N, C-alpha and C positions, 0 to 999 in steps of 0.2 A: 504494500500500500504506500503510495506516495501522495503527498498533499502539497498545495501551494501555500504561500504566505496568507493569501486572501482566505483560503479555506480554513487555515489554522485559526484565524481570528474569529471565525464563525462559531467555534466551539466555546463552551462555558469555561470559566476559569479553572474549575476542577478537572474538566476533560483535558485542557491544555497541560495542566500539571501532570496528569496521568500519562499523556503522550510523551512528555519529556522524560518521565521516569522510565517508560518502556523503550522508547526509540531514540531519545536524545543522547548526544555525546557531550559530556561536560568539557568546557573549554577553560574557564577561569572564574574567579570570584574576587570582588573588591568590596571593602566596607567603606561606606560614606555616612558618617555620623551614626545614627541608629538603624541604618538600612544596609542590608547586604544585597549586592547585585551579582547574580550568577548568570554566566553566559553559557548557552548550549548551542550545538549545531544539530539540526534535525531536517531531514529531507532537502538538503542543499541550501538552507538558509539559517541565519543565526537568530536566536531568541534571547531576550533578557528577562530574568525572573527577579522581581524586586520584593524582598522580604523585609518587613518592619520588625526589627528585634524587640522593640518596646511592646508592641501589641501582639507579637508572635503570630502575625498573619501575612499571607502573600497579598501584596497590594496590586500587582499586575504581572502579567506574562504576555509579552508582545514581541513580534518580529522587530529586528533592528533594521531600520531603513537605510541608515548611513553606514556603509561598510567600513569607513575610516574609523568608526568608533570601536571596532573589534581590536584594531591595533592599539588604540588608547587604553581600552580595558586591559589588554594583555600586558602593556607596559606598566600600568598601575598595579597590577597583580604581582609583578616580580619583586 
């Protein structure tokens, strides 16, 4: 099964999280204040998962539109 970015965004937050768990490849994670941003690659595109450490909840899971951000995230994670 292969999906596009547009199809990915049509799923609920919980379904997106499950897809990342099953099919996503972890790339890196950075901490910004009380939020952790995890980057995954799935079906040929990158996705950011933003988790609020204070509330212990996932705030959003969305495809990354600007591929230059992947390099920025990876550099910050080092």
